[in-house]
VMD Tcl script that draws the C-alpha trace (Angstrom):
set ca {
  {-30.61 -22.08 4.91}
  {-33.85 -23.07 3.29}
  {-35.53 -26.30 4.22}
  {-36.96 -28.52 1.48}
  {-38.68 -31.84 2.04}
  {-38.89 -34.52 -0.59}
  {-42.43 -35.84 -0.44}
  {-42.79 -39.16 1.34}
  {-39.09 -39.24 2.24}
  {-37.81 -39.66 5.77}
  {-35.19 -36.92 5.59}
  {-34.93 -33.20 5.08}
  {-32.60 -31.55 2.57}
  {-31.02 -28.25 3.63}
  {-29.86 -25.94 0.89}
  {-27.77 -22.81 1.44}
  {-29.42 -19.50 0.60}
  {-27.65 -17.74 -2.20}
  {-27.04 -14.00 -2.03}
  {-28.46 -13.43 -5.51}
  {-31.01 -15.24 -7.60}
  {-30.13 -16.99 -10.82}
  {-32.83 -16.98 -13.44}
  {-33.11 -19.77 -15.98}
  {-35.10 -19.41 -19.15}
  {-38.50 -21.09 -18.99}
  {-37.36 -24.06 -21.11}
  {-34.18 -24.52 -19.06}
  {-36.12 -24.31 -15.82}
  {-38.71 -26.82 -17.03}
  {-35.98 -29.26 -18.12}
  {-34.24 -28.97 -14.73}
  {-37.52 -29.51 -12.88}
  {-38.27 -32.62 -14.95}
  {-34.82 -34.04 -14.19}
  {-35.32 -33.37 -10.49}
  {-38.73 -35.06 -10.46}
  {-37.20 -38.16 -12.02}
  {-34.42 -38.22 -9.41}
  {-36.93 -37.70 -6.60}
  {-38.98 -40.60 -7.98}
  {-35.89 -42.80 -8.01}
  {-35.10 -41.92 -4.40}
  {-38.68 -42.58 -3.35}
  {-38.39 -45.93 -5.09}
  {-35.25 -46.72 -3.07}
  {-37.09 -45.83 0.12}
  {-40.00 -48.11 -0.83}
  {-37.62 -50.92 -1.78}
  {-35.95 -50.70 1.64}
  {-39.36 -50.66 3.33}
  {-40.40 -53.72 1.29}
  {-37.11 -55.46 2.15}
  {-36.21 -55.90 -1.50}
  {-33.00 -57.59 -2.61}
  {-29.86 -55.50 -1.99}
  {-28.78 -55.74 -5.63}
  {-32.11 -54.28 -6.76}
  {-31.79 -51.43 -4.24}
  {-28.21 -50.73 -5.31}
  {-29.23 -50.74 -8.98}
  {-31.82 -48.06 -8.23}
  {-29.24 -46.07 -6.24}
  {-26.86 -46.19 -9.22}
  {-29.63 -44.80 -11.44}
  {-30.32 -41.97 -8.99}
  {-26.60 -41.14 -8.73}
  {-26.30 -41.01 -12.52}
  {-29.32 -38.72 -12.62}
  {-27.79 -36.40 -10.03}
  {-24.48 -36.40 -11.88}
  {-26.20 -35.50 -15.13}
  {-28.23 -32.79 -13.38}
  {-25.06 -31.31 -11.86}
  {-23.32 -31.30 -15.23}
  {-26.18 -29.31 -16.77}
  {-26.16 -26.81 -13.90}
  {-22.37 -26.44 -14.11}
  {-22.53 -25.87 -17.86}
  {-25.32 -23.30 -17.54}
  {-23.47 -21.55 -14.73}
  {-20.24 -21.28 -16.69}
  {-22.01 -20.00 -19.79}
  {-24.49 -17.62 -18.21}
  {-22.99 -16.52 -14.89}
  {-19.24 -16.62 -15.46}
  {-18.87 -15.94 -19.19}
  {-21.84 -13.56 -19.13}
  {-20.76 -11.65 -16.00}
  {-21.23 -7.89 -16.10}
  {-17.49 -7.27 -15.57}
  {-14.29 -9.38 -15.38}
  {-13.99 -8.95 -11.61}
  {-17.48 -10.36 -11.10}
  {-16.67 -13.21 -13.49}
  {-13.55 -14.10 -11.50}
  {-15.52 -14.06 -8.24}
  {-18.15 -16.38 -9.70}
  {-15.41 -18.67 -11.04}
  {-13.79 -18.90 -7.58}
  {-17.19 -19.76 -6.08}
  {-17.70 -22.50 -8.67}
  {-14.22 -23.93 -8.09}
  {-14.88 -24.07 -4.34}
  {-18.09 -26.03 -4.92}
  {-16.44 -28.30 -7.48}
  {-13.71 -29.20 -5.00}
  {-16.42 -30.58 -2.71}
  {-18.26 -32.15 -5.67}
  {-15.33 -34.36 -6.66}
  {-14.60 -35.61 -3.13}
}
mol new
graphics top color blue
foreach p $ca { graphics top sphere $p radius 0.5 }
foreach p [lrange $ca 0 end-1] q [lrange $ca 1 end] { graphics top cylinder $p $q radius 0.2 }
display resetview
């Protein structure tokens, strides 16, 4: 697992190492990075709001925004994965394997 820290956050995010790399085009990668920076900013804002003892409704409103951002980010990644990795697989067997992997992740995603 790789270890990534969100700057100024009090927690560490662990991400599983994938067996193979997935390459996004430069525009796709830039768009994903911008979305992530916005989400990170929202989470840092939540942390600051808790530190400042802000009103619970304000904190929850910011959490809702961050969740929507994560949902939107996930939808883009899912769409790109289905188009580029599954539909564009080198052979049908590989496509089926990638589809099974996606379905396994999606089962956890909807919980």
